[in-house]
C-alpha atoms as an extended CHARMM CRD file, in Angstrom:
* protein
*
       163  EXT
         1         1  MET       CA              0.0000000000        0.0000000000        0.0000000000  PROA      1               0.0000000000
         2         2  SER       CA              1.4380000000        3.3710000000       -0.9820000000  PROA      2               0.0000000000
         3         3  ASP       CA              1.6960000000        6.3940000000        1.3010000000  PROA      3               0.0000000000
         4         4  ILE       CA             -1.1520000000        8.0180000000       -0.6390000000  PROA      4               0.0000000000
         5         5  ASP       CA             -3.4470000000        5.0460000000        0.0030000000  PROA      5               0.0000000000
         6         6  ARG       CA             -2.6540000000        5.0910000000        3.7070000000  PROA      6               0.0000000000
         7         7  ALA       CA             -3.1330000000        8.8550000000        3.9460000000  PROA      7               0.0000000000
         8         8  SER       CA             -6.7180000000        8.7550000000        2.7370000000  PROA      8               0.0000000000
         9         9  LEU       CA             -9.7260000000        7.4210000000        4.5570000000  PROA      9               0.0000000000
        10        10  PRO       CA            -12.2730000000        5.2730000000        2.7260000000  PROA      10              0.0000000000
        11        11  SER       CA            -15.5150000000        7.0040000000        1.8000000000  PROA      11              0.0000000000
        12        12  THR       CA            -17.3910000000        4.9990000000        4.4380000000  PROA      12              0.0000000000
        13        13  ALA       CA            -15.0280000000        6.4150000000        7.0550000000  PROA      13              0.0000000000
        14        14  TRP       CA            -15.6810000000        9.9580000000        5.8560000000  PROA      14              0.0000000000
        15        15  LEU       CA            -19.4070000000        9.2630000000        6.0620000000  PROA      15              0.0000000000
        16        16  GLN       CA            -18.9730000000        8.3620000000        9.7450000000  PROA      16              0.0000000000
        17        17  VAL       CA            -16.9530000000       11.5350000000       10.3290000000  PROA      17              0.0000000000
        18        18  LEU       CA            -19.6430000000       13.6400000000        8.6480000000  PROA      18              0.0000000000
        19        19  LEU       CA            -22.4170000000       11.9260000000       10.6150000000  PROA      19              0.0000000000
        20        20  GLY       CA            -20.5080000000       12.5250000000       13.8340000000  PROA      20              0.0000000000
        21        21  GLY       CA            -20.0480000000       16.1820000000       12.9490000000  PROA      21              0.0000000000
        22        22  LEU       CA            -23.7400000000       16.5140000000       12.1570000000  PROA      22              0.0000000000
        23        23  LEU       CA            -24.6990000000       14.9180000000       15.4670000000  PROA      23              0.0000000000
        24        24  VAL       CA            -22.3470000000       17.2130000000       17.4180000000  PROA      24              0.0000000000
        25        25  ALA       CA            -23.7140000000       20.2550000000       15.5450000000  PROA      25              0.0000000000
        26        26  ILE       CA            -27.3330000000       19.2840000000       16.2020000000  PROA      26              0.0000000000
        27        27  GLY       CA            -26.5720000000       18.5310000000       19.8540000000  PROA      27              0.0000000000
        28        28  ASP       CA            -24.8920000000       21.8840000000       20.3210000000  PROA      28              0.0000000000
        29        29  ILE       CA            -27.7490000000       23.7770000000       18.6840000000  PROA      29              0.0000000000
        30        30  VAL       CA            -30.2720000000       21.9300000000       20.8540000000  PROA      30              0.0000000000
        31        31  PHE       CA            -28.1580000000       22.8250000000       23.8970000000  PROA      31              0.0000000000
        32        32  ALA       CA            -27.7450000000       26.4880000000       22.9070000000  PROA      32              0.0000000000
        33        33  THR       CA            -31.3920000000       26.8990000000       21.9790000000  PROA      33              0.0000000000
        34        34  THR       CA            -32.5040000000       25.3110000000       25.2390000000  PROA      34              0.0000000000
        35        35  VAL       CA            -30.1660000000       27.3230000000       27.4810000000  PROA      35              0.0000000000
        36        36  TRP       CA            -29.7890000000       30.7250000000       25.7830000000  PROA      36              0.0000000000
        37        37  PHE       CA            -32.2960000000       31.1130000000       22.9690000000  PROA      37              0.0000000000
        38        38  SER       CA            -35.9210000000       30.2440000000       22.3190000000  PROA      38              0.0000000000
        39        39  TRP       CA            -37.3580000000       27.4220000000       20.2590000000  PROA      39              0.0000000000
        40        40  THR       CA            -38.9730000000       29.8340000000       17.8450000000  PROA      40              0.0000000000
        41        41  GLN       CA            -37.9610000000       30.6990000000       14.3130000000  PROA      41              0.0000000000
        42        42  GLU       CA            -36.5300000000       33.9550000000       15.6410000000  PROA      42              0.0000000000
        43        43  GLY       CA            -34.5820000000       32.0720000000       18.3140000000  PROA      43              0.0000000000
        44        44  LEU       CA            -33.0520000000       29.6930000000       15.7750000000  PROA      44              0.0000000000
        45        45  VAL       CA            -32.1440000000       32.5490000000       13.4380000000  PROA      45              0.0000000000
        46        46  ARG       CA            -30.5660000000       34.3760000000       16.3730000000  PROA      46              0.0000000000
        47        47  VAL       CA            -28.4690000000       31.3950000000       17.4910000000  PROA      47              0.0000000000
        48        48  PHE       CA            -27.0070000000       30.9940000000       14.0030000000  PROA      48              0.0000000000
        49        49  GLN       CA            -26.4890000000       34.7420000000       13.6100000000  PROA      49              0.0000000000
        50        50  THR       CA            -24.6140000000       34.6610000000       16.9150000000  PROA      50              0.0000000000
        51        51  ILE       CA            -22.2600000000       32.0620000000       15.4360000000  PROA      51              0.0000000000
        52        52  ALA       CA            -21.7620000000       34.2260000000       12.3340000000  PROA      52              0.0000000000
        53        53  VAL       CA            -20.6410000000       37.0890000000       14.5920000000  PROA      53              0.0000000000
        54        54  GLY       CA            -17.2480000000       35.3470000000       14.6160000000  PROA      54              0.0000000000
        55        55  VAL       CA            -16.8270000000       36.3240000000       10.9540000000  PROA      55              0.0000000000
        56        56  LEU       CA            -19.1630000000       39.2730000000       10.4310000000  PROA      56              0.0000000000
        57        57  GLY       CA            -19.0170000000       40.9480000000       13.8180000000  PROA      57              0.0000000000
        58        58  LYS       CA            -22.1360000000       42.6730000000       15.1530000000  PROA      58              0.0000000000
        59        59  ALA       CA            -23.3200000000       43.2260000000       11.5600000000  PROA      59              0.0000000000
        60        60  SER       CA            -24.3730000000       39.5740000000       11.6370000000  PROA      60              0.0000000000
        61        61  PHE       CA            -27.5350000000       40.5580000000       13.4970000000  PROA      61              0.0000000000
        62        62  ASP       CA            -28.5400000000       42.8340000000       10.6080000000  PROA      62              0.0000000000
        63        63  GLY       CA            -27.9000000000       40.1310000000        8.0110000000  PROA      63              0.0000000000
        64        64  GLY       CA            -31.1900000000       38.2910000000        8.3330000000  PROA      64              0.0000000000
        65        65  ALA       CA            -31.4320000000       34.7820000000        6.9410000000  PROA      65              0.0000000000
        66        66  ALA       CA            -28.1640000000       35.1030000000        5.0040000000  PROA      66              0.0000000000
        67        67  SER       CA            -26.0800000000       35.5650000000        8.1330000000  PROA      67              0.0000000000
        68        68  ALA       CA            -28.0580000000       32.8100000000        9.8790000000  PROA      68              0.0000000000
        69        69  TRP       CA            -27.2260000000       30.4200000000        7.0200000000  PROA      69              0.0000000000
        70        70  LEU       CA            -23.5800000000       31.4600000000        7.2230000000  PROA      70              0.0000000000
        71        71  GLY       CA            -23.6330000000       30.7320000000       10.9590000000  PROA      71              0.0000000000
        72        72  ALA       CA            -25.2400000000       27.3310000000       10.3500000000  PROA      72              0.0000000000
        73        73  GLY       CA            -22.5480000000       26.4450000000        7.8080000000  PROA      73              0.0000000000
        74        74  LEU       CA            -19.7690000000       27.6140000000       10.0970000000  PROA      74              0.0000000000
        75        75  HSD       CA            -21.2610000000       25.6570000000       12.9780000000  PROA      75              0.0000000000
        76        76  LEU       CA            -21.5600000000       22.4220000000       11.0120000000  PROA      76              0.0000000000
        77        77  SER       CA            -18.0290000000       22.8630000000        9.6510000000  PROA      77              0.0000000000
        78        78  MET       CA            -16.5440000000       23.3970000000       13.1050000000  PROA      78              0.0000000000
        79        79  ALA       CA            -18.4060000000       20.4430000000       14.6040000000  PROA      79              0.0000000000
        80        80  THR       CA            -17.2100000000       18.2260000000       11.7560000000  PROA      80              0.0000000000
        81        81  LEU       CA            -13.6440000000       19.4580000000       12.2550000000  PROA      81              0.0000000000
        82        82  PHE       CA            -13.8710000000       18.2910000000       15.8790000000  PROA      82              0.0000000000
        83        83  VAL       CA            -14.5260000000       14.7460000000       14.6450000000  PROA      83              0.0000000000
        84        84  VAL       CA            -11.9400000000       15.0080000000       11.8400000000  PROA      84              0.0000000000
        85        85  ALA       CA             -9.2380000000       16.1080000000       14.2840000000  PROA      85              0.0000000000
        86        86  TYR       CA             -9.9160000000       13.2460000000       16.6720000000  PROA      86              0.0000000000
        87        87  THR       CA            -10.1200000000       10.7180000000       13.8450000000  PROA      87              0.0000000000
        88        88  LEU       CA             -6.7820000000       11.8230000000       12.3930000000  PROA      88              0.0000000000
        89        89  ALA       CA             -5.1420000000       11.7950000000       15.8230000000  PROA      89              0.0000000000
        90        90  ALA       CA             -6.5430000000        8.3180000000       16.5130000000  PROA      90              0.0000000000
        91        91  ARG       CA             -5.1430000000        7.0420000000       13.2060000000  PROA      91              0.0000000000
        92        92  ARG       CA             -1.6890000000        7.8870000000       14.5430000000  PROA      92              0.0000000000
        93        93  ALA       CA             -2.4140000000        6.7600000000       18.0990000000  PROA      93              0.0000000000
        94        94  PRO       CA             -5.0720000000        3.9920000000       18.0660000000  PROA      94              0.0000000000
        95        95  SER       CA             -5.0670000000        3.9140000000       21.8710000000  PROA      95              0.0000000000
        96        96  LEU       CA             -7.1860000000        7.0930000000       21.6630000000  PROA      96              0.0000000000
        97        97  LEU       CA            -10.0880000000        4.8730000000       20.5920000000  PROA      97              0.0000000000
        98        98  ARG       CA            -10.0210000000        2.5210000000       23.5780000000  PROA      98              0.0000000000
        99        99  ARG       CA            -11.4690000000        4.3730000000       26.5640000000  PROA      99              0.0000000000
       100       100  LEU       CA            -14.5600000000        6.1280000000       25.2360000000  PROA      100             0.0000000000
       101       101  TRP       CA            -15.9420000000        7.2030000000       28.6250000000  PROA      101             0.0000000000
       102       102  VAL       CA            -12.6050000000        8.6580000000       29.7700000000  PROA      102             0.0000000000
       103       103  LEU       CA            -11.1030000000       10.0940000000       26.6050000000  PROA      103             0.0000000000
       104       104  GLY       CA            -14.3970000000       11.4010000000       25.2010000000  PROA      104             0.0000000000
       105       105  PRO       CA            -15.1290000000       13.7100000000       28.1350000000  PROA      105             0.0000000000
       106       106  LEU       CA            -11.4690000000       14.7930000000       28.2590000000  PROA      106             0.0000000000
       107       107  TYR       CA            -11.5840000000       15.6320000000       24.5610000000  PROA      107             0.0000000000
       108       108  GLY       CA            -14.7850000000       17.5790000000       25.1870000000  PROA      108             0.0000000000
       109       109  VAL       CA            -13.0700000000       19.6590000000       27.8750000000  PROA      109             0.0000000000
       110       110  LEU       CA            -10.2240000000       20.2960000000       25.4280000000  PROA      110             0.0000000000
       111       111  LEU       CA            -12.7810000000       21.4210000000       22.8230000000  PROA      111             0.0000000000
       112       112  TYR       CA            -14.3720000000       23.7960000000       25.3470000000  PROA      112             0.0000000000
       113       113  VAL       CA            -10.9980000000       25.2940000000       26.2350000000  PROA      113             0.0000000000
       114       114  VAL       CA             -9.9040000000       25.6930000000       22.6040000000  PROA      114             0.0000000000
       115       115  MET       CA            -13.2100000000       27.2280000000       21.5220000000  PROA      115             0.0000000000
       116       116  ASN       CA            -13.4500000000       29.6590000000       24.4480000000  PROA      116             0.0000000000
       117       117  PHE       CA             -9.8080000000       30.5960000000       24.9320000000  PROA      117             0.0000000000
       118       118  VAL       CA             -8.4340000000       30.3700000000       21.3770000000  PROA      118             0.0000000000
       119       119  VAL       CA            -11.0890000000       30.3840000000       18.6290000000  PROA      119             0.0000000000
       120       120  MET       CA            -13.5290000000       32.9290000000       20.0670000000  PROA      120             0.0000000000
       121       121  PRO       CA            -10.8810000000       35.4410000000       21.1950000000  PROA      121             0.0000000000
       122       122  LEU       CA             -9.2450000000       35.2650000000       17.7580000000  PROA      122             0.0000000000
       123       123  SER       CA            -12.5960000000       35.7770000000       16.0100000000  PROA      123             0.0000000000
       124       124  ARG       CA            -14.7450000000       38.8860000000       15.9750000000  PROA      124             0.0000000000
       125       125  VAL       CA            -16.6340000000       37.5230000000       18.9940000000  PROA      125             0.0000000000
       126       126  GLY       CA            -13.8110000000       38.2820000000       21.3820000000  PROA      126             0.0000000000
       127       127  ARG       CA            -14.1510000000       37.0110000000       24.9160000000  PROA      127             0.0000000000
       128       128  SER       CA            -16.9540000000       34.5310000000       25.5760000000  PROA      128             0.0000000000
       129       129  PRO       CA            -19.9540000000       36.2180000000       27.1820000000  PROA      129             0.0000000000
       130       130  SER       CA            -20.6350000000       33.1330000000       29.3130000000  PROA      130             0.0000000000
       131       131  PHE       CA            -17.6170000000       33.7050000000       31.5800000000  PROA      131             0.0000000000
       132       132  ALA       CA            -19.7260000000       35.8590000000       33.8650000000  PROA      132             0.0000000000
       133       133  HSD       CA            -22.0200000000       32.9480000000       34.7270000000  PROA      133             0.0000000000
       134       134  LEU       CA            -20.6830000000       29.8880000000       36.5440000000  PROA      134             0.0000000000
       135       135  ASP       CA            -23.8610000000       27.9490000000       35.7710000000  PROA      135             0.0000000000
       136       136  TRP       CA            -23.4150000000       28.5730000000       32.0150000000  PROA      136             0.0000000000
       137       137  ILE       CA            -19.7850000000       27.5010000000       32.1950000000  PROA      137             0.0000000000
       138       138  THR       CA            -20.7180000000       24.3110000000       34.0330000000  PROA      138             0.0000000000
       139       139  LEU       CA            -23.4850000000       23.4310000000       31.5730000000  PROA      139             0.0000000000
       140       140  SER       CA            -21.2330000000       24.2360000000       28.6010000000  PROA      140             0.0000000000
       141       141  VAL       CA            -18.4030000000       22.0470000000       29.8800000000  PROA      141             0.0000000000
       142       142  ILE       CA            -20.8000000000       19.1500000000       30.4850000000  PROA      142             0.0000000000
       143       143  ALA       CA            -22.2870000000       19.5770000000       26.9970000000  PROA      143             0.0000000000
       144       144  HSD       CA            -18.8040000000       19.6090000000       25.4630000000  PROA      144             0.0000000000
       145       145  MET       CA            -17.9460000000       16.4380000000       27.3840000000  PROA      145             0.0000000000
       146       146  VAL       CA            -20.9130000000       14.7550000000       25.6870000000  PROA      146             0.0000000000
       147       147  PHE       CA            -19.7590000000       16.1400000000       22.3190000000  PROA      147             0.0000000000
       148       148  GLY       CA            -16.3070000000       14.6800000000       23.0140000000  PROA      148             0.0000000000
       149       149  VAL       CA            -17.8360000000       11.2350000000       23.5400000000  PROA      149             0.0000000000
       150       150  ILE       CA            -19.6490000000       11.5820000000       20.2080000000  PROA      150             0.0000000000
       151       151  CYS       CA            -16.3600000000       12.5390000000       18.5120000000  PROA      151             0.0000000000
       152       152  VAL       CA            -14.5610000000        9.4830000000       19.9030000000  PROA      152             0.0000000000
       153       153  LEU       CA            -17.4720000000        7.1860000000       19.0500000000  PROA      153             0.0000000000
       154       154  PHE       CA            -17.6120000000        8.3300000000       15.4310000000  PROA      154             0.0000000000
       155       155  ALA       CA            -13.8200000000        8.2730000000       15.1010000000  PROA      155             0.0000000000
       156       156  ARG       CA            -14.0250000000        4.6440000000       16.2240000000  PROA      156             0.0000000000
       157       157  ARG       CA            -16.6920000000        3.9330000000       13.6400000000  PROA      157             0.0000000000
       158       158  ALA       CA            -14.6620000000        5.6700000000       10.9300000000  PROA      158             0.0000000000
       159       159  LEU       CA            -11.4960000000        3.7260000000       11.7190000000  PROA      159             0.0000000000
       160       160  GLN       CA            -12.9310000000        0.2880000000       12.4070000000  PROA      160             0.0000000000
       161       161  ARG       CA            -11.7430000000       -2.3770000000       10.0330000000  PROA      161             0.0000000000
       162       162  PRO       CA            -14.4050000000       -3.9330000000        7.8140000000  PROA      162             0.0000000000
       163       163  ALA       CA            -15.2910000000       -7.4920000000        8.7880000000  PROA      163             0.0000000000
């Protein structure tokens, strides 16, 4: 097998990665809509516009459906990248696939830290607004721990050998 063959994942593996990313994205939107926004059309538009603030700044809230769609695309892309990153790391270190209920939550905490202390400050969002509320931080960390488990689970599915 050449280096090129080993470097690529089979299409079924990519399907698992994409499904994992979709599940993380949906879970995070359900979480955000339940905790911070309303389950109305306006609430859903607002949650996605809030994500688009990272690129558009405050102008995102004046962008209507277009900025909401941008936020939805950014959100799905980021969630999928969470699964991609873990899958690629686990290809190099298969032991990362063994302890789902330990490594998943740890990966979720890492995701929380990276998003809140690296990604958001480097975007147009700036500092996370949730830092003022210990209850929000606690709920967000727990949610990210669940997302970490999903990432590990779908990385496992992507890298499992066909029978």
